[in-house]
PDB file as gemmi writes it, atoms N, CA and C in Angstrom:
CRYST1    1.000    1.000    1.000  90.00  90.00  90.00 P 1                      
ATOM      1  N   MET A   1      23.098 -31.108  -9.052  1.00  0.00           N  
ATOM      2  CA  MET A   1      22.847 -29.665  -9.138  1.00  0.00           C  
ATOM      3  C   MET A   1      21.495 -29.367  -8.579  1.00  0.00           C  
ATOM      4  N   LYS A   2      21.387 -28.376  -7.653  1.00  0.00           N  
ATOM      5  CA  LYS A   2      20.119 -27.803  -7.258  1.00  0.00           C  
ATOM      6  C   LYS A   2      19.969 -26.346  -7.641  1.00  0.00           C  
ATOM      7  N   ALA A   3      18.722 -25.998  -7.976  1.00  0.00           N  
ATOM      8  CA  ALA A   3      18.356 -24.530  -8.455  1.00  0.00           C  
ATOM      9  C   ALA A   3      17.142 -24.106  -7.641  1.00  0.00           C  
ATOM     10  N   LEU A   4      17.058 -22.863  -7.540  1.00  0.00           N  
ATOM     11  CA  LEU A   4      15.915 -22.264  -6.797  1.00  0.00           C  
ATOM     12  C   LEU A   4      15.145 -21.677  -7.895  1.00  0.00           C  
ATOM     13  N   ILE A   5      13.860 -21.906  -8.150  1.00  0.00           N  
ATOM     14  CA  ILE A   5      13.029 -21.401  -9.131  1.00  0.00           C  
ATOM     15  C   ILE A   5      11.893 -20.522  -8.447  1.00  0.00           C  
ATOM     16  N   LEU A   6      11.873 -19.169  -8.705  1.00  0.00           N  
ATOM     17  CA  LEU A   6      10.941 -18.342  -8.182  1.00  0.00           C  
ATOM     18  C   LEU A   6       9.810 -18.105  -9.278  1.00  0.00           C  
ATOM     19  N   VAL A   7       8.666 -18.455  -9.043  1.00  0.00           N  
ATOM     20  CA  VAL A   7       7.711 -18.327 -10.190  1.00  0.00           C  
ATOM     21  C   VAL A   7       6.650 -17.125  -9.855  1.00  0.00           C  
ATOM     22  N   ASP A   8       6.562 -16.224 -10.782  1.00  0.00           N  
ATOM     23  CA  ASP A   8       5.672 -15.064 -10.662  1.00  0.00           C  
ATOM     24  C   ASP A   8       5.701 -14.332  -9.487  1.00  0.00           C  
ATOM     25  N   LEU A   9       6.876 -14.020  -8.987  1.00  0.00           N  
ATOM     26  CA  LEU A   9       7.143 -13.198  -7.664  1.00  0.00           C  
ATOM     27  C   LEU A   9       7.259 -11.899  -8.291  1.00  0.00           C  
ATOM     28  N   GLN A  10       6.156 -11.119  -8.276  1.00  0.00           N  
ATOM     29  CA  GLN A  10       6.043  -9.811  -8.925  1.00  0.00           C  
ATOM     30  C   GLN A  10       5.113  -8.890  -8.189  1.00  0.00           C  
ATOM     31  N   ASN A  11       5.235  -7.632  -8.415  1.00  0.00           N  
ATOM     32  CA  ASN A  11       4.448  -6.526  -7.628  1.00  0.00           C  
ATOM     33  C   ASN A  11       2.991  -6.651  -7.853  1.00  0.00           C  
ATOM     34  N   ASP A  12       2.560  -7.010  -9.050  1.00  0.00           N  
ATOM     35  CA  ASP A  12       1.174  -7.222  -9.408  1.00  0.00           C  
ATOM     36  C   ASP A  12       0.534  -8.037  -8.391  1.00  0.00           C  
ATOM     37  N   PHE A  13       1.083  -9.153  -7.944  1.00  0.00           N  
ATOM     38  CA  PHE A  13       0.456 -10.005  -6.964  1.00  0.00           C  
ATOM     39  C   PHE A  13       0.615  -9.768  -5.524  1.00  0.00           C  
ATOM     40  N   LEU A  14       1.174  -8.576  -5.135  1.00  0.00           N  
ATOM     41  CA  LEU A  14       1.421  -8.070  -3.774  1.00  0.00           C  
ATOM     42  C   LEU A  14       0.268  -7.198  -3.381  1.00  0.00           C  
ATOM     43  N   PRO A  15      -0.044  -7.023  -2.135  1.00  0.00           N  
ATOM     44  CA  PRO A  15      -1.103  -6.038  -1.739  1.00  0.00           C  
ATOM     45  C   PRO A  15      -0.740  -4.710  -2.431  1.00  0.00           C  
ATOM     46  N   GLY A  16      -2.004  -4.190  -3.007  1.00  0.00           N  
ATOM     47  CA  GLY A  16      -1.847  -2.996  -3.664  1.00  0.00           C  
ATOM     48  C   GLY A  16      -1.555  -3.106  -5.288  1.00  0.00           C  
ATOM     49  N   GLY A  17      -1.332  -4.275  -5.593  1.00  0.00           N  
ATOM     50  CA  GLY A  17      -1.039  -4.546  -7.030  1.00  0.00           C  
ATOM     51  C   GLY A  17      -2.164  -4.766  -7.856  1.00  0.00           C  
ATOM     52  N   ALA A  18      -2.033  -4.781  -9.145  1.00  0.00           N  
ATOM     53  CA  ALA A  18      -3.092  -4.851 -10.150  1.00  0.00           C  
ATOM     54  C   ALA A  18      -3.942  -6.188  -9.869  1.00  0.00           C  
ATOM     55  N   LEU A  19      -3.276  -7.243  -9.517  1.00  0.00           N  
ATOM     56  CA  LEU A  19      -3.859  -8.517  -9.300  1.00  0.00           C  
ATOM     57  C   LEU A  19      -3.552  -9.038  -7.763  1.00  0.00           C  
ATOM     58  N   ALA A  20      -3.725  -8.145  -6.928  1.00  0.00           N  
ATOM     59  CA  ALA A  20      -3.290  -8.429  -5.626  1.00  0.00           C  
ATOM     60  C   ALA A  20      -3.736  -9.754  -5.013  1.00  0.00           C  
ATOM     61  N   VAL A  21      -2.899 -10.379  -4.320  1.00  0.00           N  
ATOM     62  CA  VAL A  21      -3.244 -11.657  -3.598  1.00  0.00           C  
ATOM     63  C   VAL A  21      -3.110 -11.339  -2.133  1.00  0.00           C  
ATOM     64  N   SER A  22      -4.228 -11.507  -1.329  1.00  0.00           N  
ATOM     65  CA  SER A  22      -4.144 -11.319   0.058  1.00  0.00           C  
ATOM     66  C   SER A  22      -3.072 -11.908   0.809  1.00  0.00           C  
ATOM     67  N   LYS A  23      -2.287 -11.185   1.561  1.00  0.00           N  
ATOM     68  CA  LYS A  23      -1.044 -11.684   2.175  1.00  0.00           C  
ATOM     69  C   LYS A  23       0.079 -12.253   1.273  1.00  0.00           C  
ATOM     70  N   GLY A  24      -0.044 -11.769  -0.021  1.00  0.00           N  
ATOM     71  CA  GLY A  24       0.999 -12.221  -0.989  1.00  0.00           C  
ATOM     72  C   GLY A  24       2.237 -11.711  -0.703  1.00  0.00           C  
ATOM     73  N   ASP A  25       2.432 -10.777   0.157  1.00  0.00           N  
ATOM     74  CA  ASP A  25       3.821 -10.190   0.599  1.00  0.00           C  
ATOM     75  C   ASP A  25       4.390 -11.140   1.508  1.00  0.00           C  
ATOM     76  N   GLU A  26       3.650 -12.035   2.157  1.00  0.00           N  
ATOM     77  CA  GLU A  26       4.344 -12.966   3.165  1.00  0.00           C  
ATOM     78  C   GLU A  26       5.339 -13.892   2.435  1.00  0.00           C  
ATOM     79  N   VAL A  27       5.331 -14.063   1.298  1.00  0.00           N  
ATOM     80  CA  VAL A  27       6.261 -14.932   0.559  1.00  0.00           C  
ATOM     81  C   VAL A  27       7.731 -14.335   0.460  1.00  0.00           C  
ATOM     82  N   LEU A  28       7.780 -12.984   0.506  1.00  0.00           N  
ATOM     83  CA  LEU A  28       8.992 -12.222   0.136  1.00  0.00           C  
ATOM     84  C   LEU A  28      10.169 -12.672   1.190  1.00  0.00           C  
ATOM     85  N   PRO A  29       9.817 -12.616   2.624  1.00  0.00           N  
ATOM     86  CA  PRO A  29      10.938 -13.081   3.485  1.00  0.00           C  
ATOM     87  C   PRO A  29      11.534 -14.509   3.164  1.00  0.00           C  
ATOM     88  N   VAL A  30      10.627 -15.288   2.700  1.00  0.00           N  
ATOM     89  CA  VAL A  30      10.954 -16.796   2.484  1.00  0.00           C  
ATOM     90  C   VAL A  30      11.829 -16.790   1.227  1.00  0.00           C  
ATOM     91  N   ALA A  31      11.405 -16.182   0.225  1.00  0.00           N  
ATOM     92  CA  ALA A  31      12.109 -15.938  -0.929  1.00  0.00           C  
ATOM     93  C   ALA A  31      13.471 -15.435  -0.741  1.00  0.00           C  
ATOM     94  N   VAL A  32      13.628 -14.263  -0.114  1.00  0.00           N  
ATOM     95  CA  VAL A  32      14.924 -13.695   0.226  1.00  0.00           C  
ATOM     96  C   VAL A  32      15.860 -14.682   0.930  1.00  0.00           C  
ATOM     97  N   LYS A  33      15.284 -15.274   1.964  1.00  0.00           N  
ATOM     98  CA  LYS A  33      16.126 -16.341   2.699  1.00  0.00           C  
ATOM     99  C   LYS A  33      16.528 -17.493   1.855  1.00  0.00           C  
ATOM    100  N   MET A  34      15.775 -17.909   0.943  1.00  0.00           N  
ATOM    101  CA  MET A  34      16.205 -19.056  -0.040  1.00  0.00           C  
ATOM    102  C   MET A  34      17.205 -18.426  -0.958  1.00  0.00           C  
ATOM    103  N   MET A  35      17.091 -17.132  -1.447  1.00  0.00           N  
ATOM    104  CA  MET A  35      18.021 -16.692  -2.437  1.00  0.00           C  
ATOM    105  C   MET A  35      19.452 -16.543  -1.646  1.00  0.00           C  
ATOM    106  N   LYS A  36      19.378 -16.348  -0.373  1.00  0.00           N  
ATOM    107  CA  LYS A  36      20.685 -16.249   0.324  1.00  0.00           C  
ATOM    108  C   LYS A  36      21.237 -17.691   0.810  1.00  0.00           C  
ATOM    109  N   ALA A  37      20.560 -18.674   0.479  1.00  0.00           N  
ATOM    110  CA  ALA A  37      20.964 -19.996   0.903  1.00  0.00           C  
ATOM    111  C   ALA A  37      22.027 -20.647   0.079  1.00  0.00           C  
ATOM    112  N   GLY A  38      22.529 -20.103  -0.862  1.00  0.00           N  
ATOM    113  CA  GLY A  38      23.636 -20.508  -1.566  1.00  0.00           C  
ATOM    114  C   GLY A  38      23.512 -21.392  -2.803  1.00  0.00           C  
ATOM    115  N   PHE A  39      22.284 -21.268  -3.266  1.00  0.00           N  
ATOM    116  CA  PHE A  39      21.907 -21.986  -4.657  1.00  0.00           C  
ATOM    117  C   PHE A  39      22.949 -21.596  -5.747  1.00  0.00           C  
ATOM    118  N   LYS A  40      23.457 -22.427  -6.529  1.00  0.00           N  
ATOM    119  CA  LYS A  40      24.349 -22.043  -7.568  1.00  0.00           C  
ATOM    120  C   LYS A  40      23.442 -21.376  -8.631  1.00  0.00           C  
ATOM    121  N   HIS A  41      22.397 -21.690  -8.906  1.00  0.00           N  
ATOM    122  CA  HIS A  41      21.439 -21.104  -9.880  1.00  0.00           C  
ATOM    123  C   HIS A  41      20.054 -20.751  -9.221  1.00  0.00           C  
ATOM    124  N   ILE A  42      19.795 -19.434  -9.576  1.00  0.00           N  
ATOM    125  CA  ILE A  42      18.411 -18.956  -9.072  1.00  0.00           C  
ATOM    126  C   ILE A  42      17.827 -18.506 -10.458  1.00  0.00           C  
ATOM    127  N   ILE A  43      16.607 -19.020 -10.558  1.00  0.00           N  
ATOM    128  CA  ILE A  43      15.895 -18.722 -11.806  1.00  0.00           C  
ATOM    129  C   ILE A  43      14.543 -18.003 -11.553  1.00  0.00           C  
ATOM    130  N   ALA A  44      14.102 -16.924 -11.982  1.00  0.00           N  
ATOM    131  CA  ALA A  44      12.904 -16.099 -11.830  1.00  0.00           C  
ATOM    132  C   ALA A  44      12.199 -16.089 -13.064  1.00  0.00           C  
ATOM    133  N   THR A  45      10.883 -16.466 -12.904  1.00  0.00           N  
ATOM    134  CA  THR A  45      10.013 -16.370 -14.101  1.00  0.00           C  
ATOM    135  C   THR A  45       8.987 -15.282 -13.839  1.00  0.00           C  
ATOM    136  N   GLN A  46       8.417 -14.682 -14.840  1.00  0.00           N  
ATOM    137  CA  GLN A  46       7.433 -13.638 -14.832  1.00  0.00           C  
ATOM    138  C   GLN A  46       6.470 -13.738 -15.887  1.00  0.00           C  
ATOM    139  N   ASP A  47       5.217 -14.059 -15.576  1.00  0.00           N  
ATOM    140  CA  ASP A  47       4.146 -14.178 -16.551  1.00  0.00           C  
ATOM    141  C   ASP A  47       3.570 -12.828 -16.899  1.00  0.00           C  
ATOM    142  N   TRP A  48       3.173 -12.596 -18.088  1.00  0.00           N  
ATOM    143  CA  TRP A  48       2.482 -11.295 -18.650  1.00  0.00           C  
ATOM    144  C   TRP A  48       1.565 -11.551 -19.559  1.00  0.00           C  
ATOM    145  N   HIS A  49       0.528 -10.895 -19.474  1.00  0.00           N  
ATOM    146  CA  HIS A  49      -0.543 -10.929 -20.500  1.00  0.00           C  
ATOM    147  C   HIS A  49      -0.990  -9.459 -20.808  1.00  0.00           C  
ATOM    148  N   PRO A  50      -1.281  -9.240 -22.175  1.00  0.00           N  
ATOM    149  CA  PRO A  50      -1.888  -7.874 -22.525  1.00  0.00           C  
ATOM    150  C   PRO A  50      -3.161  -7.778 -21.905  1.00  0.00           C  
ATOM    151  N   ALA A  51      -3.671  -6.506 -21.859  1.00  0.00           N  
ATOM    152  CA  ALA A  51      -5.075  -6.177 -21.256  1.00  0.00           C  
ATOM    153  C   ALA A  51      -6.114  -6.941 -21.831  1.00  0.00           C  
ATOM    154  N   ASN A  52      -6.043  -7.238 -23.133  1.00  0.00           N  
ATOM    155  CA  ASN A  52      -7.213  -7.879 -23.938  1.00  0.00           C  
ATOM    156  C   ASN A  52      -7.039  -9.444 -23.846  1.00  0.00           C  
ATOM    157  N   HIS A  53      -6.157 -10.031 -23.040  1.00  0.00           N  
ATOM    158  CA  HIS A  53      -6.008 -11.397 -22.959  1.00  0.00           C  
ATOM    159  C   HIS A  53      -7.235 -12.201 -22.534  1.00  0.00           C  
ATOM    160  N   GLY A  54      -7.619 -13.427 -23.123  1.00  0.00           N  
ATOM    161  CA  GLY A  54      -8.602 -14.217 -22.724  1.00  0.00           C  
ATOM    162  C   GLY A  54      -8.621 -14.695 -21.268  1.00  0.00           C  
ATOM    163  N   SER A  55      -7.526 -14.597 -20.514  1.00  0.00           N  
ATOM    164  CA  SER A  55      -7.566 -15.140 -19.182  1.00  0.00           C  
ATOM    165  C   SER A  55      -8.196 -14.231 -18.221  1.00  0.00           C  
ATOM    166  N   PHE A  56      -8.430 -13.002 -18.602  1.00  0.00           N  
ATOM    167  CA  PHE A  56      -9.102 -12.050 -17.660  1.00  0.00           C  
ATOM    168  C   PHE A  56     -10.676 -12.131 -17.801  1.00  0.00           C  
ATOM    169  N   ALA A  57     -11.293 -12.214 -16.665  1.00  0.00           N  
ATOM    170  CA  ALA A  57     -12.717 -12.254 -16.631  1.00  0.00           C  
ATOM    171  C   ALA A  57     -13.317 -11.215 -17.400  1.00  0.00           C  
ATOM    172  N   SER A  58     -12.776  -9.869 -17.289  1.00  0.00           N  
ATOM    173  CA  SER A  58     -13.463  -8.790 -18.074  1.00  0.00           C  
ATOM    174  C   SER A  58     -13.403  -8.945 -19.618  1.00  0.00           C  
ATOM    175  N   ASN A  59     -12.761  -9.950 -20.100  1.00  0.00           N  
ATOM    176  CA  ASN A  59     -12.729 -10.314 -21.542  1.00  0.00           C  
ATOM    177  C   ASN A  59     -13.494 -11.449 -21.917  1.00  0.00           C  
ATOM    178  N   ASN A  60     -14.297 -11.925 -20.958  1.00  0.00           N  
ATOM    179  CA  ASN A  60     -15.292 -13.091 -21.161  1.00  0.00           C  
ATOM    180  C   ASN A  60     -16.669 -12.736 -20.712  1.00  0.00           C  
ATOM    181  N   ALA A  61     -17.575 -12.712 -21.421  1.00  0.00           N  
ATOM    182  CA  ALA A  61     -18.897 -12.354 -21.168  1.00  0.00           C  
ATOM    183  C   ALA A  61     -19.513 -13.148 -20.170  1.00  0.00           C  
ATOM    184  N   GLY A  62     -19.969 -12.552 -19.052  1.00  0.00           N  
ATOM    185  CA  GLY A  62     -20.586 -13.416 -18.055  1.00  0.00           C  
ATOM    186  C   GLY A  62     -19.679 -13.953 -17.013  1.00  0.00           C  
ATOM    187  N   ALA A  63     -18.366 -13.929 -17.182  1.00  0.00           N  
ATOM    188  CA  ALA A  63     -17.389 -14.384 -16.197  1.00  0.00           C  
ATOM    189  C   ALA A  63     -17.285 -13.575 -15.056  1.00  0.00           C  
ATOM    190  N   LYS A  64     -17.091 -14.127 -13.936  1.00  0.00           N  
ATOM    191  CA  LYS A  64     -16.805 -13.392 -12.633  1.00  0.00           C  
ATOM    192  C   LYS A  64     -15.261 -13.617 -12.358  1.00  0.00           C  
ATOM    193  N   VAL A  65     -14.773 -12.666 -11.788  1.00  0.00           N  
ATOM    194  CA  VAL A  65     -13.357 -12.475 -11.251  1.00  0.00           C  
ATOM    195  C   VAL A  65     -13.229 -13.633 -10.285  1.00  0.00           C  
ATOM    196  N   GLY A  66     -12.181 -14.452 -10.562  1.00  0.00           N  
ATOM    197  CA  GLY A  66     -11.875 -15.555  -9.706  1.00  0.00           C  
ATOM    198  C   GLY A  66     -12.473 -16.930 -10.107  1.00  0.00           C  
ATOM    199  N   SER A  67     -13.321 -16.901 -11.085  1.00  0.00           N  
ATOM    200  CA  SER A  67     -13.955 -18.121 -11.602  1.00  0.00           C  
ATOM    201  C   SER A  67     -13.093 -18.791 -12.530  1.00  0.00           C  
ATOM    202  N   MET A  68     -13.224 -20.096 -12.699  1.00  0.00           N  
ATOM    203  CA  MET A  68     -12.458 -20.863 -13.675  1.00  0.00           C  
ATOM    204  C   MET A  68     -13.157 -20.912 -14.919  1.00  0.00           C  
ATOM    205  N   GLY A  69     -12.309 -20.754 -16.062  1.00  0.00           N  
ATOM    206  CA  GLY A  69     -12.707 -20.721 -17.459  1.00  0.00           C  
ATOM    207  C   GLY A  69     -12.848 -22.219 -17.898  1.00  0.00           C  
ATOM    208  N   LYS A  70     -13.263 -22.213 -19.209  1.00  0.00           N  
ATOM    209  CA  LYS A  70     -13.409 -23.560 -19.689  1.00  0.00           C  
ATOM    210  C   LYS A  70     -12.128 -24.076 -20.320  1.00  0.00           C  
TER     211      LYS A  70                                                      
END                                                                             
């Protein structure tokens, strides 16, 4: 059995989104093509964190956006 798994394909990561990734929208045509490829199972995941989550640089004194935490 084969399945297509789409991980974190969400508006926040597209240009103009809250956590925009440069050229993030370029994955959409690929995802649509794969979704039409006849997979029996298509699974999509979406990660979400509240605004005060420790993974955001703004919630860690001295951290810079894009830096790796401890």
